[in-house]
N, C-alpha and C positions, 0 to 999 in steps of 0.2 A: 220562474215558478219552481218550487220544490215539491216533488211528488212521491208519495208513498203508495205502493201497490201491495195490498194484502191478499195473498192467494196468487201464486205465479204459475198457474197451469197454462194451457194453450192460449186462452183469450187474454189473460193478464200479461203474458209475455208478448203477444201480438201488439198490444197497446204500447208496452215498453219499447219494443224494437222500432215501432213506427215513430214514436216521439224522438228517439235517438237518430233515426234515419234522416228525419227532416230538421234535425238540430233544434227541436223545440224545447228540449231539456238537456242539460249537461249531465254526464254520467255521475258526477259527484253530487248532483242534486236529486238522485234517486235513492229511495229506500225500498228494498224488496223484502217482504215478509212471507216466508214459506215454511210450513211445518214438516213437509215431507223430506226425509233425508236424501233420497235419490235426486229429488228436484233441487235441493240445496247444492249438491255437487255439480249439477249442470249449470246452475246459476253462477257458481264460482268460476267456471271456465268461461262463461259469457262476460263476466266482470262488468256488470251494468251499473255498479254503485255500491252502496252499503247493503249488505245482505245479513239477514237475521232470521232466526227460527221462531221468534216470539214477538208479540205485540208489547212494546214497552214505552217508557217515557219519551224516547227519541221521536215518537210519532208527533209530539207537540210542535216540533220544529218545521213541519211540512205544511204547505199551503193546501194541497189537494190530496185527499185520501181516496184511493180507488179500491172498492170492495169487489174482489173477483173470486170469492170463495164459493163453495157449493152452498145452495140455499139452506140446507139442513145444518150447516156449520155456522150460520150467522149468529145464532143465539150465544154460542160460546165465544165467538170473536167479539161480539158486542159487549160482553161482560168485561173483557180485557181492554177494549178500546174506549169504552165510555169514560173511565176515570181520567184519561189523558187527553181527551178531545179539547180543543180550544175554540172559543166562540167564532173566530174569524175564518176557521177552516171550512172548505167545501168538501162534501162527500159525493163521490160519483160511484153509483152502484151499477155493476153489470151482472148482478145476480138475477136469475130468472125467478119471477113469481113473488118477489118480496116488495111490497108496496112502499111508497115514500113514507106514508104514515107509520108503517111498521118500523122502518129504519129510524125515523125521527124518535119514535118512542123507545126503541132499543138502545139508541145512543144518547138520548136526551139532547138532541142536536137538531136545529131547524133547517140549515142550509144543505139541502139534499137534491141531487139530480139522479134520476133513474134512467138507465139506457138499456136497450136491447140490440146488441150487435149480432152479426152472424159470422160463421167460420171463415169466409173469404177475407175477413179483416186480417187474417194471418199473412195474406199476400198484398195487403194494402188495397184490396178490391171489395171491401165489405160495405154493407149498408147498415147504419145504426139509427134507430129512432129513439128519441129521448124526451122526457118530460121533467119538469122541475117544480120544486116547492116555491111558493110565492116569496119566500125570504131570500131567494137567490137573485141578486141584482143583475142588470143588463151587462155590466162590465164583466162580471164573472161568467155569465152565460156565453159571452162572445169568446172568452179565453177557452172555455171548455169545448165549445163548438170547433174551434181551430184544432184543438188536440184530437177530438174525435175524427175530424176530417182527414187526419193523417192516416187513418186506417181505411179510408175509402170515401164514402159520402154519408151525409146525415140528414135526418128529417126531424124537426121539432114538432111535438104534439102538444096542443093546449090541454087536451083531455088525457090524463094518465091511463084511464081505462082502456084506451085504444092500444096500449102496449100489449094487451092480451091478444089482440088480432095481429099485431106485428109479430109477436112470438110465433103464432101459427103460420103466418104467411112468409115472412123473410127469415125469421130466426130459425125455424125448422126447414125452411125452403130448400137449402142445399141438399138435404137428405132426399127430398122428392125428386130432384134432378138426378142425383146419384142412382136412385131406384130405377128411374126410367132408362138411364144409360145402361145400367146393368141388364135390364130386361131386353133392350135392343141388342146388346152384345150377345146375350144368350140366344136370341133369335138368329143372329148371324152364325153362331156355332151350330145351331140346329140345321142350318142350310148348307153346312159343310165347310165353313171357313175355320182356319186356325184361330184360336182366341186372339193372338196378336194382330191378325189382319182384321178381324171383326172389331176389335177395340179401336184400331186406327180409323177404320171407316166411320164408326159411330162418333168417336170423340171429335174428329175433325169436322164431321157434319154438324155437330152441336156448336162447335166454335164458330164455324162459318155462318151458321144460322143466327147466332147471337149478334154477330157483326152486321148482318143484314137487317135485323130488327133495329139496331142502333143507328144505322146510317141511311137505310132506305126510307124515302119520304112516302111510305105507304102503310096502310093499316095492316094489322095481323090477318084479317080476313082476306085482304088483297094479296098478301104474301102467300097465303095458303092456296088461293085460286091460281096464282102464277105457277105453282108446282103441279096443280091438279088438272089433268086432261079428261075430257068426257070419255067415260068408258075405259079409262086407263088404270094403271097400277095404284097410283096414289088415291084415286077415288075409291078403289076397292078396299084399300086399307082403312080409309077414313069412314067408310060405311060400316066396316066391322067394328071400329072404335065406337061409333054411334050406337050400333046394335048392342054392344057390350056395356054401354053407359059409362065410358071412360071419363068424360068430362064431369058427369055428375059424381062419379066415384072420387075424383080428385077434389071437387068442391066439398063433398061431404067429409072427406078426410081432413081437410083444412079446417072446416067448421068444428070437427071433433077435437082437433088440436087446440082451437080457441077455447072450447068448453073446458078442456083439461087445464089450460093455462089459468082460467078464471077460478077453477077449483083450487089449484095450487096457491094462487094469490090470497085466497081466503083461509089458507092453512087447514 
């Protein structure tokens, strides 16, 4: 499969590097389109395939077109891309908030898959949810799924509207964890630790806790109880979290992110 990636920022390059790492695409079968001069220089050192600064006729030679530009840049990209699109090509969009219908209308092209990855895809540990137009057949869906799985794991959604919830939950999710880790490190510093020590304590605690979640045959409630002694320190902290409405604040924040995603998808 020959792949063109339009927009080679962090996420576009995460996909490119994953495809190359698992030998899913040959370097010579890549076309990378990037308008930023600084990024073009970095791409040249990476040498992933054909590199260009503009959308041109050569796009017609590629089987899959990955749209990884900022949503606000889609209109201008679509104007350049529309005249050179071929009927058999598949479009995979990883742009936030741009619906399948909007992409179809902008490109006058029916075979569109819309995906929402998250930043751990840069390490091959992402989670990507995706939906597809009815014109994409099962053979092509299977190929695209294999490509996406090179960046981590994937979930297919029958209902494209659920991608707004995905954006709020897992798309934005890494920032929520970073926020909590930062707060815990700050708490450690307030208790007298050097930042490096507080950072080590918190990061390793999160890493170990993640592996417990993944490997322990116990519910999250059971895992919480296993750490919590009656009248002990963990109970005191959890009671303060409840008093401060931490769980509700998190859920409300995620719901607000979903609402914003819906607003953005409507333009």
